[in-house]
SEZA-437604 format. One record per residue (C-alpha): residue number from 0; x, z, y. Coordinates in pm, whole numbers, plus 50000, padded with zeros to 5 digits. Layout:
N
<node resi="NUM" x="X" z="Z" y="Y"/>
...
//
This chain:
508
<node resi="0" x="64008" z="31814" y="85282"/>
<node resi="1" x="63725" z="31614" y="85133"/>
<node resi="2" x="63361" z="31729" y="85156"/>
<node resi="3" x="63366" z="31793" y="84792"/>
<node resi="4" x="63692" z="32015" y="84813"/>
<node resi="5" x="63915" z="31781" y="84683"/>
<node resi="6" x="64269" z="31737" y="84841"/>
<node resi="7" x="64296" z="31351" y="84853"/>
<node resi="8" x="64580" z="31169" y="84735"/>
<node resi="9" x="64802" z="30943" y="84928"/>
<node resi="10" x="65176" z="30801" y="84964"/>
<node resi="11" x="65438" z="31011" y="85123"/>
<node resi="12" x="65315" z="31019" y="85450"/>
<node resi="13" x="65560" z="31248" y="85687"/>
<node resi="14" x="65890" z="31311" y="85726"/>
<node resi="15" x="66012" z="31624" y="85941"/>
<node resi="16" x="66189" z="31494" y="86250"/>
<node resi="17" x="66360" z="31665" y="86546"/>
<node resi="18" x="66113" z="31753" y="86827"/>
<node resi="19" x="66108" z="31959" y="87143"/>
<node resi="20" x="65765" z="32079" y="87077"/>
<node resi="21" x="65824" z="32435" y="86914"/>
<node resi="22" x="65646" z="32509" y="86547"/>
<node resi="23" x="65354" z="32751" y="86560"/>
<node resi="24" x="65434" z="33031" y="86313"/>
<node resi="25" x="65183" z="33209" y="86124"/>
<node resi="26" x="65058" z="33566" y="86221"/>
<node resi="27" x="65288" z="33841" y="86152"/>
<node resi="28" x="65245" z="34034" y="85810"/>
<node resi="29" x="65265" z="33915" y="85461"/>
<node resi="30" x="65414" z="33576" y="85413"/>
<node resi="31" x="65160" z="33478" y="85126"/>
<node resi="32" x="64815" z="33607" y="85215"/>
<node resi="33" x="64514" z="33551" y="84971"/>
<node resi="34" x="64294" z="33262" y="85044"/>
<node resi="35" x="64014" z="33339" y="85247"/>
<node resi="36" x="63766" z="33179" y="85506"/>
<node resi="37" x="63711" z="33509" y="85666"/>
<node resi="38" x="64075" z="33582" y="85739"/>
<node resi="39" x="64136" z="33491" y="86094"/>
<node resi="40" x="64512" z="33594" y="86094"/>
<node resi="41" x="64592" z="33304" y="85842"/>
<node resi="42" x="64680" z="33032" y="86037"/>
<node resi="43" x="64873" z="32740" y="85912"/>
<node resi="44" x="65237" z="32660" y="86043"/>
<node resi="45" x="65233" z="32334" y="86239"/>
<node resi="46" x="65543" z="32095" y="86270"/>
<node resi="47" x="65578" z="31769" y="86437"/>
<node resi="48" x="65696" z="31511" y="86166"/>
<node resi="49" x="65722" z="31123" y="86168"/>
<node resi="50" x="65432" z="30924" y="86051"/>
<node resi="51" x="65555" z="30675" y="85767"/>
<node resi="52" x="65265" z="30443" y="85865"/>
<node resi="53" x="65310" z="30370" y="86214"/>
<node resi="54" x="65669" z="30552" y="86245"/>
<node resi="55" x="65528" z="30752" y="86557"/>
<node resi="56" x="65521" z="31143" y="86554"/>
<node resi="57" x="65228" z="31318" y="86378"/>
<node resi="58" x="65148" z="31692" y="86304"/>
<node resi="59" x="65218" z="31843" y="85954"/>
<node resi="60" x="65029" z="32189" y="85885"/>
<node resi="61" x="65180" z="32419" y="85624"/>
<node resi="62" x="64960" z="32706" y="85480"/>
<node resi="63" x="65138" z="32980" y="85263"/>
<node resi="64" x="64864" z="33135" y="85049"/>
<node resi="65" x="64768" z="33282" y="84741"/>
<node resi="66" x="64532" z="33212" y="84481"/>
<node resi="67" x="64328" z="33524" y="84355"/>
<node resi="68" x="64422" z="33624" y="83997"/>
<node resi="69" x="64702" z="33354" y="84021"/>
<node resi="70" x="65012" z="33279" y="84222"/>
<node resi="71" x="65135" z="33165" y="84559"/>
<node resi="72" x="65090" z="32809" y="84677"/>
<node resi="73" x="65182" z="32608" y="84960"/>
<node resi="74" x="64923" z="32369" y="85096"/>
<node resi="75" x="65027" z="32110" y="85332"/>
<node resi="76" x="64858" z="31847" y="85526"/>
<node resi="77" x="64974" z="31564" y="85765"/>
<node resi="78" x="64760" z="31367" y="86017"/>
<node resi="79" x="64862" z="31125" y="86275"/>
<node resi="80" x="64657" z="31094" y="86596"/>
<node resi="81" x="64781" z="30732" y="86661"/>
<node resi="82" x="64722" z="30534" y="86348"/>
<node resi="83" x="64455" z="30802" y="86175"/>
<node resi="84" x="64656" z="30833" y="85874"/>
<node resi="85" x="64629" z="31176" y="85705"/>
<node resi="86" x="64759" z="31308" y="85367"/>
<node resi="87" x="64723" z="31650" y="85166"/>
<node resi="88" x="64903" z="31799" y="84886"/>
<node resi="89" x="64999" z="32114" y="84733"/>
<node resi="90" x="65304" z="32275" y="84574"/>
<node resi="91" x="65375" z="32584" y="84376"/>
<node resi="92" x="65550" z="32840" y="84564"/>
<node resi="93" x="65712" z="32986" y="84244"/>
<node resi="94" x="65940" z="32890" y="83993"/>
<node resi="95" x="65838" z="32705" y="83671"/>
<node resi="96" x="65679" z="32939" y="83440"/>
<node resi="97" x="65874" z="33013" y="83093"/>
<node resi="98" x="65570" z="32843" y="82882"/>
<node resi="99" x="65312" z="32562" y="82968"/>
<node resi="100" x="64949" z="32657" y="83010"/>
<node resi="101" x="64662" z="32455" y="82897"/>
<node resi="102" x="64293" z="32511" y="83037"/>
<node resi="103" x="63984" z="32426" y="82842"/>
<node resi="104" x="63658" z="32448" y="83040"/>
<node resi="105" x="63355" z="32383" y="82886"/>
<node resi="106" x="63080" z="32283" y="83163"/>
<node resi="107" x="62711" z="32339" y="83009"/>
<node resi="108" x="62399" z="32237" y="83119"/>
<node resi="109" x="62164" z="32513" y="83265"/>
<node resi="110" x="61927" z="32678" y="83041"/>
<node resi="111" x="61750" z="32995" y="82980"/>
<node resi="112" x="61841" z="33119" y="82658"/>
<node resi="113" x="61568" z="33420" y="82659"/>
<node resi="114" x="61291" z="33570" y="82876"/>
<node resi="115" x="61070" z="33867" y="82819"/>
<node resi="116" x="60788" z="33987" y="83051"/>
<node resi="117" x="60443" z="34119" y="83006"/>
<node resi="118" x="60320" z="33866" y="83280"/>
<node resi="119" x="60343" z="33486" y="83201"/>
<node resi="120" x="60374" z="33417" y="83602"/>
<node resi="121" x="60709" z="33611" y="83594"/>
<node resi="122" x="60848" z="33377" y="83312"/>
<node resi="123" x="60738" z="33089" y="83499"/>
<node resi="124" x="60950" z="33201" y="83801"/>
<node resi="125" x="61227" z="33289" y="83591"/>
<node resi="126" x="61241" z="32946" y="83458"/>
<node resi="127" x="61210" z="32798" y="83806"/>
<node resi="128" x="61499" z="32974" y="83897"/>
<node resi="129" x="61683" z="32818" y="83615"/>
<node resi="130" x="61877" z="32559" y="83864"/>
<node resi="131" x="62012" z="32862" y="84065"/>
<node resi="132" x="62371" z="32956" y="84011"/>
<node resi="133" x="62307" z="33216" y="83765"/>
<node resi="134" x="62592" z="33394" y="83589"/>
<node resi="135" x="62670" z="33406" y="83229"/>
<node resi="136" x="62583" z="33789" y="83245"/>
<node resi="137" x="62217" z="33948" y="83176"/>
<node resi="138" x="62008" z="33939" y="83506"/>
<node resi="139" x="61711" z="34131" y="83603"/>
<node resi="140" x="61416" z="33994" y="83815"/>
<node resi="141" x="61159" z="34218" y="83939"/>
<node resi="142" x="60823" z="34084" y="84062"/>
<node resi="143" x="60711" z="34310" y="84359"/>
<node resi="144" x="60322" z="34300" y="84309"/>
<node resi="145" x="60314" z="34356" y="83941"/>
<node resi="146" x="60678" z="34562" y="83928"/>
<node resi="147" x="60695" z="34395" y="83604"/>
<node resi="148" x="61066" z="34356" y="83479"/>
<node resi="149" x="61190" z="34001" y="83339"/>
<node resi="150" x="61508" z="34027" y="83147"/>
<node resi="151" x="61698" z="33680" y="83117"/>
<node resi="152" x="61998" z="33581" y="82970"/>
<node resi="153" x="62151" z="33255" y="83115"/>
<node resi="154" x="62448" z="33041" y="83028"/>
<node resi="155" x="62666" z="32948" y="83325"/>
<node resi="156" x="62513" z="32713" y="83526"/>
<node resi="157" x="62611" z="32360" y="83639"/>
<node resi="158" x="62649" z="32431" y="84003"/>
<node resi="159" x="62888" z="32728" y="83968"/>
<node resi="160" x="63100" z="32546" y="83724"/>
<node resi="161" x="63144" z="32240" y="83920"/>
<node resi="162" x="63230" z="32483" y="84230"/>
<node resi="163" x="63523" z="32634" y="84023"/>
<node resi="164" x="63841" z="32626" y="84210"/>
<node resi="165" x="64119" z="32421" y="84041"/>
<node resi="166" x="64506" z="32409" y="84141"/>
<node resi="167" x="64657" z="32081" y="83957"/>
<node resi="168" x="65005" z="32032" y="84003"/>
<node resi="169" x="65211" z="31698" y="83978"/>
<node resi="170" x="65301" z="31777" y="83640"/>
<node resi="171" x="64949" z="31851" y="83469"/>
<node resi="172" x="64766" z="31606" y="83276"/>
<node resi="173" x="64384" z="31596" y="83329"/>
<node resi="174" x="64140" z="31477" y="83041"/>
<node resi="175" x="63765" z="31483" y="82948"/>
<node resi="176" x="63742" z="31400" y="82562"/>
<node resi="177" x="63402" z="31291" y="82568"/>
<node resi="178" x="63479" z="31012" y="82786"/>
<node resi="179" x="63844" z="30916" y="82628"/>
<node resi="180" x="63948" z="30984" y="82987"/>
<node resi="181" x="64289" z="31078" y="83076"/>
<node resi="182" x="64478" z="31127" y="83403"/>
<node resi="183" x="64867" z="31106" y="83334"/>
<node resi="184" x="65125" z="31362" y="83458"/>
<node resi="185" x="65300" z="31234" y="83786"/>
<node resi="186" x="65035" z="30979" y="83836"/>
<node resi="187" x="64883" z="31198" y="84152"/>
<node resi="188" x="65000" z="31451" y="84369"/>
<node resi="189" x="64917" z="31828" y="84346"/>
<node resi="190" x="64578" z="31933" y="84467"/>
<node resi="191" x="64369" z="32255" y="84546"/>
<node resi="192" x="64024" z="32128" y="84464"/>
<node resi="193" x="63705" z="32189" y="84231"/>
<node resi="194" x="63608" z="32059" y="83918"/>
<node resi="195" x="63366" z="31836" y="84107"/>
<node resi="196" x="63647" z="31717" y="84333"/>
<node resi="197" x="63867" z="31627" y="84031"/>
<node resi="198" x="63601" z="31367" y="83909"/>
<node resi="199" x="63509" z="31257" y="84278"/>
<node resi="200" x="63901" z="31195" y="84306"/>
<node resi="201" x="63885" z="31002" y="83998"/>
<node resi="202" x="63607" z="30784" y="84086"/>
<node resi="203" x="63750" z="30697" y="84430"/>
<node resi="204" x="64070" z="30595" y="84239"/>
<node resi="205" x="63887" z="30368" y="84021"/>
<node resi="206" x="63662" z="30213" y="84312"/>
<node resi="207" x="63955" z="30157" y="84538"/>
<node resi="208" x="64068" z="29826" y="84387"/>
<node resi="209" x="63709" z="29695" y="84238"/>
<node resi="210" x="63646" z="29423" y="84489"/>
<node resi="211" x="63982" z="29257" y="84380"/>
<node resi="212" x="63909" z="29298" y="84025"/>
<node resi="213" x="63561" z="29161" y="84060"/>
<node resi="214" x="63739" z="28824" y="84222"/>
<node resi="215" x="64001" z="28805" y="83958"/>
<node resi="216" x="63860" z="28961" y="83655"/>
<node resi="217" x="63486" z="28998" y="83657"/>
<node resi="218" x="63452" z="29130" y="83314"/>
<node resi="219" x="63720" z="29416" y="83349"/>
<node resi="220" x="63535" z="29534" y="83691"/>
<node resi="221" x="63200" z="29537" y="83516"/>
<node resi="222" x="63330" z="29765" y="83218"/>
<node resi="223" x="63491" z="29993" y="83523"/>
<node resi="224" x="63176" z="29990" y="83685"/>
<node resi="225" x="63014" z="30130" y="83378"/>
<node resi="226" x="63263" z="30406" y="83357"/>
<node resi="227" x="63218" z="30503" y="83691"/>
<node resi="228" x="62838" z="30557" y="83633"/>
<node resi="229" x="62941" z="30778" y="83340"/>
<node resi="230" x="63185" z="30988" y="83551"/>
<node resi="231" x="62914" z="31028" y="83843"/>
<node resi="232" x="62663" z="31140" y="83585"/>
<node resi="233" x="62939" z="31425" y="83498"/>
<node resi="234" x="62880" z="31549" y="83842"/>
<node resi="235" x="62525" z="31607" y="83782"/>
<node resi="236" x="62586" z="31765" y="83442"/>
<node resi="237" x="62333" z="31560" y="83277"/>
<node resi="238" x="62509" z="31643" y="82949"/>
<node resi="239" x="62773" z="31912" y="82849"/>
<node resi="240" x="63157" z="31807" y="82876"/>
<node resi="241" x="63502" z="31954" y="82840"/>
<node resi="242" x="63744" z="31945" y="83106"/>
<node resi="243" x="64127" z="32001" y="82964"/>
<node resi="244" x="64411" z="32063" y="83232"/>
<node resi="245" x="64742" z="32089" y="83053"/>
<node resi="246" x="65046" z="32160" y="83267"/>
<node resi="247" x="65406" z="32207" y="83113"/>
<node resi="248" x="65508" z="32372" y="83434"/>
<node resi="249" x="65249" z="32644" y="83377"/>
<node resi="250" x="65161" z="32634" y="83746"/>
<node resi="251" x="64788" z="32497" y="83722"/>
<node resi="252" x="64511" z="32708" y="83725"/>
<node resi="253" x="64122" z="32694" y="83690"/>
<node resi="254" x="63936" z="32971" y="83846"/>
<node resi="255" x="63750" z="33234" y="83634"/>
<node resi="256" x="63417" z="33335" y="83831"/>
<node resi="257" x="63356" z="33637" y="83652"/>
<node resi="258" x="63738" z="33794" y="83681"/>
<node resi="259" x="63831" z="34028" y="83574"/>
<node resi="260" x="63592" z="33998" y="83295"/>
<node resi="261" x="63627" z="33742" y="83040"/>
<node resi="262" x="63486" z="33412" y="83063"/>
<node resi="263" x="63351" z="33237" y="82752"/>
<node resi="264" x="63340" z="32891" y="82895"/>
<node resi="265" x="63716" z="32900" y="82968"/>
<node resi="266" x="63975" z="32894" y="82705"/>
<node resi="267" x="64345" z="32961" y="82834"/>
<node resi="268" x="64655" z="32856" y="82607"/>
<node resi="269" x="65017" z="32937" y="82649"/>
<node resi="270" x="65268" z="32726" y="82466"/>
<node resi="271" x="65612" z="32660" y="82410"/>
<node resi="272" x="65752" z="32333" y="82575"/>
<node resi="273" x="65896" z="32044" y="82382"/>
<node resi="274" x="66215" z="31899" y="82454"/>
<node resi="275" x="66035" z="31596" y="82588"/>
<node resi="276" x="65846" z="31806" y="82847"/>
<node resi="277" x="66159" z="32020" y="82950"/>
<node resi="278" x="66322" z="31674" y="83018"/>
<node resi="279" x="66032" z="31567" y="83251"/>
<node resi="280" x="66051" z="31879" y="83426"/>
<node resi="281" x="66424" z="31819" y="83484"/>
<node resi="282" x="66496" z="32155" y="83308"/>
<node resi="283" x="66753" z="31981" y="83103"/>
<node resi="284" x="67059" z="31869" y="83255"/>
<node resi="285" x="67134" z="31626" y="82949"/>
<node resi="286" x="66911" z="31526" y="82679"/>
<node resi="287" x="67033" z="31640" y="82337"/>
<node resi="288" x="67212" z="31333" y="82170"/>
<node resi="289" x="66970" z="31200" y="81899"/>
<node resi="290" x="67122" z="31135" y="81579"/>
<node resi="291" x="67105" z="30789" y="81467"/>
<node resi="292" x="66829" z="30725" y="81232"/>
<node resi="293" x="66936" z="30650" y="80886"/>
<node resi="294" x="66893" z="30261" y="80817"/>
<node resi="295" x="66644" z="30209" y="80536"/>
<node resi="296" x="66843" z="29977" y="80328"/>
<node resi="297" x="66561" z="29944" y="80057"/>
<node resi="298" x="66391" z="29690" y="80264"/>
<node resi="299" x="66673" z="29496" y="80403"/>
<node resi="300" x="66883" z="29235" y="80254"/>
<node resi="301" x="67243" z="29306" y="80349"/>
<node resi="302" x="67508" z="29000" y="80401"/>
<node resi="303" x="67884" z="28997" y="80408"/>
<node resi="304" x="68153" z="28712" y="80377"/>
<node resi="305" x="68326" z="28644" y="80052"/>
<node resi="306" x="68527" z="28366" y="79872"/>
<node resi="307" x="68381" z="28153" y="79608"/>
<node resi="308" x="68532" z="28243" y="79278"/>
<node resi="309" x="68546" z="27882" y="79164"/>
<node resi="310" x="68661" z="27692" y="79459"/>
<node resi="311" x="68741" z="27960" y="79712"/>
<node resi="312" x="68587" z="27837" y="79982"/>
<node resi="313" x="68410" z="28070" y="80230"/>
<node resi="314" x="68075" z="28204" y="80115"/>
<node resi="315" x="67794" z="28453" y="80156"/>
<node resi="316" x="67704" z="28739" y="79930"/>
<node resi="317" x="67365" z="28910" y="79950"/>
<node resi="318" x="67320" z="29250" y="79866"/>
<node resi="319" x="66990" z="29463" y="79835"/>
<node resi="320" x="66897" z="29820" y="79684"/>
<node resi="321" x="66595" z="29804" y="79460"/>
<node resi="322" x="66420" z="30086" y="79323"/>
<node resi="323" x="66324" z="30028" y="78946"/>
<node resi="324" x="65996" z="30244" y="78834"/>
<node resi="325" x="66061" z="30536" y="78602"/>
<node resi="326" x="66428" z="30481" y="78638"/>
<node resi="327" x="66678" z="30487" y="78942"/>
<node resi="328" x="66823" z="30275" y="79227"/>
<node resi="329" x="67007" z="29969" y="79153"/>
<node resi="330" x="67228" z="29748" y="79358"/>
<node resi="331" x="67177" z="29366" y="79331"/>
<node resi="332" x="67420" z="29136" y="79452"/>
<node resi="333" x="67412" z="28745" y="79453"/>
<node resi="334" x="67676" z="28495" y="79555"/>
<node resi="335" x="67587" z="28118" y="79652"/>
<node resi="336" x="67871" z="27861" y="79743"/>
<node resi="337" x="67738" z="27581" y="79949"/>
<node resi="338" x="68064" z="27379" y="79889"/>
<node resi="339" x="68057" z="27363" y="79476"/>
<node resi="340" x="67706" z="27483" y="79437"/>
<node resi="341" x="67851" z="27785" y="79205"/>
<node resi="342" x="67608" z="28090" y="79192"/>
<node resi="343" x="67648" z="28418" y="79047"/>
<node resi="344" x="67457" z="28761" y="79046"/>
<node resi="345" x="67549" z="29106" y="78934"/>
<node resi="346" x="67381" z="29431" y="78919"/>
<node resi="347" x="67572" z="29783" y="78984"/>
<node resi="348" x="67408" z="30118" y="78935"/>
<node resi="349" x="67325" z="30288" y="79253"/>
<node resi="350" x="67388" z="30639" y="79099"/>
<node resi="351" x="67659" z="30866" y="78938"/>
<node resi="352" x="67759" z="30854" y="78596"/>
<node resi="353" x="67498" z="31020" y="78390"/>
<node resi="354" x="67563" z="31368" y="78217"/>
<node resi="355" x="67472" z="31206" y="77890"/>
<node resi="356" x="67476" z="30845" y="77724"/>
<node resi="357" x="67180" z="30636" y="77650"/>
<node resi="358" x="67107" z="30429" y="77356"/>
<node resi="359" x="66790" z="30220" y="77371"/>
<node resi="360" x="66644" z="30065" y="77032"/>
<node resi="361" x="66363" z="29824" y="77067"/>
<node resi="362" x="66212" z="29635" y="76781"/>
<node resi="363" x="66086" z="29288" y="76860"/>
<node resi="364" x="65759" z="29217" y="76696"/>
<node resi="365" x="65577" z="29022" y="76953"/>
<node resi="366" x="65657" z="28711" y="77195"/>
<node resi="367" x="65558" z="28941" y="77490"/>
<node resi="368" x="65850" z="29190" y="77437"/>
<node resi="369" x="66067" z="28892" y="77608"/>
<node resi="370" x="65904" z="28962" y="77931"/>
<node resi="371" x="66009" z="29318" y="77962"/>
<node resi="372" x="66257" z="29400" y="78266"/>
<node resi="373" x="66606" z="29510" y="78156"/>
<node resi="374" x="66872" z="29613" y="78334"/>
<node resi="375" x="67240" z="29586" y="78171"/>
<node resi="376" x="67513" z="29768" y="78324"/>
<node resi="377" x="67872" z="29677" y="78323"/>
<node resi="378" x="67924" z="29980" y="78087"/>
<node resi="379" x="67648" z="29887" y="77831"/>
<node resi="380" x="67712" z="29711" y="77478"/>
<node resi="381" x="67454" z="29505" y="77308"/>
<node resi="382" x="67367" z="29490" y="76934"/>
<node resi="383" x="67123" z="29273" y="76714"/>
<node resi="384" x="67212" z="29426" y="76344"/>
<node resi="385" x="66982" z="29200" y="76167"/>
<node resi="386" x="67246" z="28901" y="76318"/>
<node resi="387" x="67547" z="29128" y="76271"/>
<node resi="388" x="67596" z="29066" y="76634"/>
<node resi="389" x="67762" z="29288" y="76898"/>
<node resi="390" x="67842" z="29219" y="77252"/>
<node resi="391" x="68068" z="29472" y="77389"/>
<node resi="392" x="68056" z="29626" y="77740"/>
<node resi="393" x="68162" z="29454" y="78055"/>
<node resi="394" x="68103" z="29099" y="77889"/>
<node resi="395" x="67829" z="28903" y="78112"/>
<node resi="396" x="67858" z="29177" y="78353"/>
<node resi="397" x="67570" z="29392" y="78506"/>
<node resi="398" x="67242" z="29213" y="78492"/>
<node resi="399" x="66888" z="29296" y="78602"/>
<node resi="400" x="66670" z="29007" y="78417"/>
<node resi="401" x="66425" z="29010" y="78150"/>
<node resi="402" x="66477" z="29042" y="77744"/>
<node resi="403" x="66441" z="28675" y="77725"/>
<node resi="404" x="66673" z="28597" y="77995"/>
<node resi="405" x="66955" z="28809" y="77844"/>
<node resi="406" x="66917" z="28651" y="77490"/>
<node resi="407" x="66948" z="28320" y="77679"/>
<node resi="408" x="67261" z="28412" y="77829"/>
<node resi="409" x="67412" z="28555" y="77511"/>
<node resi="410" x="67334" z="28218" y="77363"/>
<node resi="411" x="67493" z="28016" y="77623"/>
<node resi="412" x="67786" z="28222" y="77609"/>
<node resi="413" x="67822" z="28193" y="77255"/>
<node resi="414" x="67764" z="27826" y="77192"/>
<node resi="415" x="67950" z="27681" y="77496"/>
<node resi="416" x="68269" z="27879" y="77396"/>
<node resi="417" x="68567" z="27630" y="77487"/>
<node resi="418" x="68767" z="27760" y="77138"/>
<node resi="419" x="68484" z="27660" y="76941"/>
<node resi="420" x="68420" z="27281" y="77065"/>
<node resi="421" x="68650" z="26995" y="77054"/>
<node resi="422" x="68919" z="26895" y="76794"/>
<node resi="423" x="69043" z="27277" y="76774"/>
<node resi="424" x="68702" z="27375" y="76656"/>
<node resi="425" x="68688" z="27513" y="76293"/>
<node resi="426" x="68382" z="27341" y="76119"/>
<node resi="427" x="68305" z="27666" y="75906"/>
<node resi="428" x="68281" z="27862" y="76262"/>
<node resi="429" x="68054" z="27567" y="76415"/>
<node resi="430" x="67804" z="27607" y="76121"/>
<node resi="431" x="67806" z="27961" y="76176"/>
<node resi="432" x="67724" z="27958" y="76566"/>
<node resi="433" x="67444" z="27679" y="76511"/>
<node resi="434" x="67287" z="27908" y="76262"/>
<node resi="435" x="67320" z="28188" y="76513"/>
<node resi="436" x="67173" z="28018" y="76786"/>
<node resi="437" x="66873" z="27881" y="76559"/>
<node resi="438" x="66793" z="28264" y="76488"/>
<node resi="439" x="66818" z="28326" y="76850"/>
<node resi="440" x="66570" z="28053" y="76895"/>
<node resi="441" x="66357" z="28227" y="76660"/>
<node resi="442" x="66355" z="28543" y="76819"/>
<node resi="443" x="66287" z="28390" y="77170"/>
<node resi="444" x="65970" z="28225" y="76998"/>
<node resi="445" x="65856" z="28550" y="76849"/>
<node resi="446" x="65933" z="28411" y="76460"/>
<node resi="447" x="66170" z="28673" y="76373"/>
<node resi="448" x="66163" z="29033" y="76411"/>
<node resi="449" x="66470" z="29197" y="76486"/>
<node resi="450" x="66610" z="29522" y="76651"/>
<node resi="451" x="66746" z="29509" y="76996"/>
<node resi="452" x="67015" z="29791" y="77065"/>
<node resi="453" x="67137" z="29874" y="77423"/>
<node resi="454" x="67418" z="30166" y="77398"/>
<node resi="455" x="67539" z="30255" y="77747"/>
<node resi="456" x="67766" z="30554" y="77754"/>
<node resi="457" x="67748" z="30602" y="78154"/>
<node resi="458" x="67350" z="30615" y="78096"/>
<node resi="459" x="67317" z="30346" y="78372"/>
<node resi="460" x="67095" z="30077" y="78173"/>
<node resi="461" x="66743" z="30058" y="78140"/>
<node resi="462" x="66464" z="29887" y="77931"/>
<node resi="463" x="66081" z="29853" y="78039"/>
<node resi="464" x="65873" z="30055" y="77877"/>
<node resi="465" x="65518" z="29848" y="77895"/>
<node resi="466" x="65333" z="30192" y="77789"/>
<node resi="467" x="65450" z="30395" y="78067"/>
<node resi="468" x="65404" z="30691" y="78135"/>
<node resi="469" x="65319" z="30670" y="77781"/>
<node resi="470" x="65549" z="30647" y="77484"/>
<node resi="471" x="65613" z="30300" y="77374"/>
<node resi="472" x="65597" z="30309" y="76973"/>
<node resi="473" x="65832" z="29994" y="76910"/>
<node resi="474" x="66099" z="30150" y="77147"/>
<node resi="475" x="66337" z="30449" y="77095"/>
<node resi="476" x="66537" z="30629" y="77366"/>
<node resi="477" x="66814" z="30835" y="77260"/>
<node resi="478" x="67057" z="31078" y="77488"/>
<node resi="479" x="67372" z="31154" y="77322"/>
<node resi="480" x="67722" z="31338" y="77423"/>
<node resi="481" x="67982" z="31104" y="77483"/>
<node resi="482" x="68298" z="31111" y="77249"/>
<node resi="483" x="68646" z="31136" y="77419"/>
<node resi="484" x="68729" z="30788" y="77375"/>
<node resi="485" x="68397" z="30692" y="77562"/>
<node resi="486" x="68501" z="30937" y="77849"/>
<node resi="487" x="68850" z="30781" y="77850"/>
<node resi="488" x="68703" z="30432" y="77883"/>
<node resi="489" x="68482" z="30567" y="78194"/>
<node resi="490" x="68797" z="30729" y="78343"/>
<node resi="491" x="68613" z="31052" y="78315"/>
<node resi="492" x="68898" z="31272" y="78128"/>
<node resi="493" x="69128" z="31261" y="78439"/>
<node resi="494" x="68865" z="31282" y="78706"/>
<node resi="495" x="68880" z="31638" y="78852"/>
<node resi="496" x="68602" z="31714" y="79122"/>
<node resi="497" x="68627" z="32089" y="79129"/>
<node resi="498" x="68917" z="32299" y="79244"/>
<node resi="499" x="69134" z="31983" y="79287"/>
<node resi="500" x="69263" z="32130" y="79619"/>
<node resi="501" x="69454" z="32427" y="79439"/>
<node resi="502" x="69659" z="32167" y="79234"/>
<node resi="503" x="69774" z="31993" y="79567"/>
<node resi="504" x="69864" z="32284" y="79771"/>
<node resi="505" x="70217" z="32357" y="79589"/>
<node resi="506" x="70276" z="31976" y="79639"/>
<node resi="507" x="70219" z="32012" y="80031"/>
//
């Protein structure tokens, strides 16, 4: 036991060994007696044990005692007369409590909150007594010569706060928020000490390796020295501070000097332990299996092996989920063949078939319309009424591009048709295709105003609204009910999603 009342930490110091020396048993009576310096019958049990420092026999003393308004604890102390090594610690004699406990102690500087007297000399003497360990109750001082009564109300003085008895177990975490200081759980052995002893123990631990730090890392050693000075100032209570002891086992304790009355400076909170705290205390045999976290595919490009559709050589396809604003998720797939250089890309809807079909009509009036983002699904058909042009569904596949990009793909598809080239071409058809290509160029340059219509029975196509979330005056979006033929093309007529098991039961 140090002078400040702290139980000093140390490595495992003693192992009980067989010895011919008999152990001295405590006096008869109750096994756990309240701790008291006046109880002469309360004597520790002495057991000869092996010293782990010099491997000779030393003496272990065990004291079974009870903290008032708390519970039973075991205080153990080992000392070796051969090498001088000693070590002390405490252990709870009870079980782990059903709930964890958190003690929050506010250590305040002493002050006289109020003084009343008919004689100034009485008040002066009352303020002179401010440094004495007054309690937080109303106290009365009587001056004998004048028989004048001075009524004072004092907060709990620093001396009484620093001398509070503290039981800190191995699993307790100690924090001082004002210094951003924390002693983690299981970093020190249990201790029966005081508030001042806890701070002194922390100072001793920080000062232990300072000579080595000054030799190797002088800057870090200087910062630790500054922090040690702050800890020592806490012992003098130069300013108020808060001491928090958080013990998931519920076996730590901070003394209430006013018990059984309430202590305004001490807040005791009981809480339910978390799964991590249960596992830390060894109360869970096996940690529950953690569910695997769902991968966020939106920020990851997936790759899988495939064959090139042109040369059949091994190639890789990249796939990524993309969220289109004011629409839905789509899947973009791109294949690049390193053997023949063929490239292809495709877009598929990431959601289900919509309940209603979608028809989007855009009046192209400005070259800036060419920059609108566009999603054309495999089930979408494209129509330009002014050119008497219609592109059926599944042609060009699914694409996520701009309006300009889709019109260029249409021009390339029409002008490079092998049936319209070479000796087998019809001169009349060739002229019409050239005229169609020229009109597409005029649309791309913004010189020809036309209507661009996207009709998707599945409702999975999209054309950007540059005025979003407001309505676009040049774009019209219609929702319509699909016909029987459209449902047939989508395979929805024969699809049964409810009550399908009843039809399968007789067959089984």
